[in-house]
Structure formats: C-alpha cells, structure tokens
N, C-alpha and C positions, 0 to 999 in steps of 0.2 A: 634470476629473476624472471629475466623478458622472456626465454626461454620456456621454463616451466609456464607460462599462462597461455605462451601461442601454443604448447603443446596441449594445454587444456584443452582450448578453443579448437585445435582439430578433434581431439579424444571426446571431448564431452560434448561440443555442440556441433562440429563439423559437418555431420548428415544434414543440418538446419538448417545449418547459416546461407544464407544467401552471397551471391558475389557484393563484392567491396564497390562494383561498378552502379550495381541494383541498389545497392543501399544509400551511394552518395547518390542516385537521383532523388531518392524518396527523400534524405534531411535535406538538398537543394530544394523541392519541389515545398516541405514543411517552411523553410524558411523565404519564401518566395511567399507563400499563402498570407503571413501575417508576418507583424515586429511586436506581436503579442510574444509574451513570455512561450514557453512551451514545457510544461511538468510534468515527470514521471513521478509520480505520489506512491511508489510500492517497488521498493527493491530490496534485496537482504545482498550483503559481503560479510564475507568468512572465511577462514583458510581451516587447514585440519591440525594445525598447530594450538588451535583456540580451546581452551577449557571448555570441556562440554557439560552441561548441565544435571542432573543427578535425574533421572524416572524423565526424562525425555522420549518421545512418540520416536522418533527419527535421527539420524545422523547422515548427511551427507559423506562420500567418498572424493570427494575433490575438491579444488579449491576455486571461491569466486571471488576474487581480491577486488580491493577497489578501484585498482588501472585498469582493470578488463571492463569492470561497469562503468567507467568514465569513457571508454571507449565503445559501450554500445551507445550513450547519448549520444556522443559525436557521429555516429553513422547512422544516427535516425534521427535528426535535425534537432535534438532535444536540448534546451537551454539551462534544465537545471532538473535536479532528483531528490528522492526521499528514501533513506534508508530505515528501514522497518527493523529493531531488532529480533532477529530470529530469537523460535519459541526453543530451541537446543542450546543457546547459549546462556539461555536464562536468564541472570538480571547481571550479569556481568557485562555492562556497555562500555568495556573497554577498548575494543576494536571499534565499534559502531562511533564514539567520541576521537579516536585517532583518525578516522577517515575523515569526517565533518571537518577536522579541521585541516585537515591535510588538502582538501577539496578548497579552501582559500573562498567558503561564502558560497557556490554554486550547489552545494547540497543541505538538506536538514533531517532530523533525524527526530525517531520515535524510539524511547528507549520502554524496557521490560522493567519494574520496578518491583521490591517486598514493599507493601502497604507500610511496613514501617519506617520508610525511608525517610529521613531529617529534612527537612526546608533546605537546609545550607546544602544538601546533596544535590539538589532537586534543581540548586539556582547553579552549582558547578555543571549540571548537564544544559543548564539554557543557558550559560555564556557560552560553550561550546558548541550551540546551535539546535539541540533541542527542545522540538515545539508539543511533544503529548506524550503520553503513554502508551503503552499496548496492553489490550487482555486478549490474549490467542486464549479461550477456555474451550476451545476444541477437545474434546474430550477430559475434560475437567468439572469439579463440582464448581456450580453458581456462585459467586461472590455475595457473601451479607454485606450489602452498602452499608447499613443502617449500624453496623458496626462503627465503634471508636476509631478504628485506626484506619478503616478508609474512609469516615468523615473529614479525618484528619488530612488522607491526601487528596482527598477531592477537592479541598479547600485549598491547598496549598499551590493543585491546579488551575482549579480557578482564577486566582489572585495574580498569577503568572500568564493568563492567559491564555494556557495553553489548551490542547484537546485531546479527549479519549478514546482510542480505535479500538471497536471490538469487532472478534473474528466468532463467529456461534452462527449457529443457524436460527434463521426467521424468526421462528417460532421464539425463541426465549429471548430474541434481541427486541422484539414486540414488548417483552417486560423490562428487559434488562436498560433498554435505552428510556424510556419517562423515567425511571427511579434516579438516571447521572443527570438530566436532564430537571431534575427537581433539587440535584447540589449545583445547576448555574453552569453547568459545565459543556463544550462543545463537544459534539460527540459525532464520531465517522465510525462508520459501519462499512467491511471490507467484504471483496468481491460479491457483489449482485446482493448481499447480505445472506446469502447462501438460504436459498428456500430448500424444501425437501424437492429432488429432482424429479421424483413423478410426480410432484402435482404442478413443478414451474412456479408461472404467478397466479395459478390458482389457488399456492399454499395460502391459508388463512393468513398463516403469519408473514409474508409478504407482503398481503393488503394491509396486515396492520402497520407494518413497515412503510408505505405506502402513506398510509394518513400521517406518519412523521414530520413528512416535509412540508407540514402549516404549523410547527415551530420555528423554521427560518433557523433553527442551532442545529441540524444534524444535514453531513454530508454522506453519499452514501457516493464508493469506488466503485467504477465501472470497470472491473479488473478480472484477471482470467478467467474466461468464462467456462476454460476448463475443469474449473472447482467445484462446477455445477452439474457433473455427470455427463455421462456421454453424448448429450445431445447439450451438450452447454453452450456453443453459438448457437443454435437455433433456439436454447431458453435467452440471451441473452438479444439478441433480436427483437421479441414480443415482449424484452422488459426492458428495455430502453424506453420505447416513448411512454411508456407508464411513469417511468421513474422524471422523465424529462418535465412531462405535466405535472407530478406531485412535488419535484424539488424545484425546478429551474434549474437551467446551464448552469448556474453560477454555484447550486450546492452539487454539483457531479464530479467525478474527479474521475480521471484517467491513471490507470496503474499498469507498469507491463510485468508485474510480478517475477522480473529474472531475479536469481536462473532459474525459476521455474520448479522448485524442489518436487521432488516426486514424480516430475511430468518431463524431467530435460530428454526423455528420449524424443518425445513429439513434439516439443514447444523451441521455440528461439523467441530473441527480442524482435527481431523484425516481423515474423510471423504473426502476434502481437500487436505489433503497430500493425502493420497492412489490415487486421482484424478492425482497427478502430475507422480506419477509412471506409470500410464496407458495410458499419454500422453507421457512422454518423457521414453520409457523402456530402452534406452541404458544408464548403470549405470552411463558412465563415462560424458555423453552429461549430464545428470540431475545434475551431480557431479559440472560443469562447470557455470549453469543455479544458483544452490543455492549460489556458490561463487561469484557470477557476482558483486551482490551489494559492495565487499569488498572496491574498490576504491571509488563508487560516494557516499558513506554513508558513508567512512571515518574508516571504521572498522580496 
C-alpha cells in the first residue's frame, strides 16, 4: 500500500509537488506564526475500489487515500482537516466514516445523505465525527425544501447542530441559502459561492450572497479559485476583501480542495496553500481565517 501511494504521488501529483524542503519551510512558518489551530475545511479521500454512484458526472482514475491526505496536512503545517463526501460516491459514506475513525479526532466529515435518512443513521454519523451534510447541486435539480422529507431532515440537522454545505452557482445560492436559514440551520457556501466567471464580483448573485453575511449564520469557503474560471485567482483577490467586509474573518473558511478533482494536472496542495499566503498577506489575519472553522466544525 505504501509503494502504491508513493507511486501515485509521483505519477498523479509529481510535476506539481514542491520539494519536501520547501514544504517543511512552509509548515515551520505556519506553526511559528500562531498557536491557533490551522484547519483545512475541504478535501476528499477515495480509492478506486469504492462503489461509484449511478448518474455520476465524473469518476477519478486514481486513488486519493487517507494516508496521503494526512501527509499533505503534515507537510503544510495544518493541524486539522475536513473530509467532504465526493459526489461520485453518492450516499455511501462508509469510507468517509472509516477515515474519520482512523484519524483519532484530527478530522471532521461532511456527509451526503438521502433526504429520507433516519435520525438514528444521522446520529451514527455524528458519533463518527460528521458535522454536516453536503448538497452538491451542480448539474442537479434544485430540491423542494418545503417537502416533508426535507423538513424532517433539516429539523434533524438543526437539532444536532450540524451545517448544510452548498455547492451551486451564486444566483441559485442567493435563493437557496435563505430557505435553509428559515429552517434554522447553519449554511456553508463552497468555493467563493461560484459566481458567473464572466461577471466575477459583479455577478448579481454574488452581490446577493454578500448580503447574507449580515445573518451571521452563513460561512463561505475561500477555496479552489480555479473552479471560478481561467481567471479564478484574479477573481479571488477581488472577492476576498468584499467577503471579509460582509462576513468578517470568523465566517470565512479556507479549504485546499485536495486532490483537486478534474484539475489534478495544474493544482497541488502546496500551490493552494501558498495562494492563501498571497491572498491574505497579514499573518494575524490569515491565522484567524485558518482557525475560524474551530467552532462550526467542532474541533
């Protein structure tokens, strides 16, 4: 297994990985800057032996096992991580749960569940370290959150103090997030809220998402700028100060998006961690963002 993971590192991530010396330097700097936790709120683990969900839009042809993810955390000075159930694995959260138990409390999880899931099933996930559910609605029909099964699910999510993580374009998030807030749940928006890449911060949907900061019950992940088009990093640099003003540092979350599915050839963990340094140049401010997941993710 070890040789297989090392082979993956060379083959899948090899051209983009920086040297171990460079990685160690970044990790050392991160630890010296703050004694606060440094938390990666968005990563995926999987291997090719897992059953894939029907109707999936994508399936990787490589393994991204837990051991390799933990190695990324160690090399980059990250104290904790959050595993998000990949959409191509559907509602089978078994590998996610196994990974959380193996991590000994270092990791938390965001599961994908069917709306008809029982309260007992949710409580079992909770005991394993799951702290929320994900609605990856890219390419999917929007759910009817007023339907009975959704009301029951969201009621259970609220009672357990979980969050609902949304991935969808900003124009739809501006409509969906208030509906979720009406159910009393905490909302987390993925990847800068995914505005129209052609409009960037001028997207009316993104402007509406900024207004959600006033609720103090919405968090935004400043993760995976490359998922916001070819000029994603430029967009992120425009979006960050607007999000900081609208949400405050304690409502912004950083995520690596490792292993960068569909962008493996151009992205690495180190590259994304270094972009955070360029995005937030003030050490204290960056430390606050890296520590902000401590409460909503129950670290």
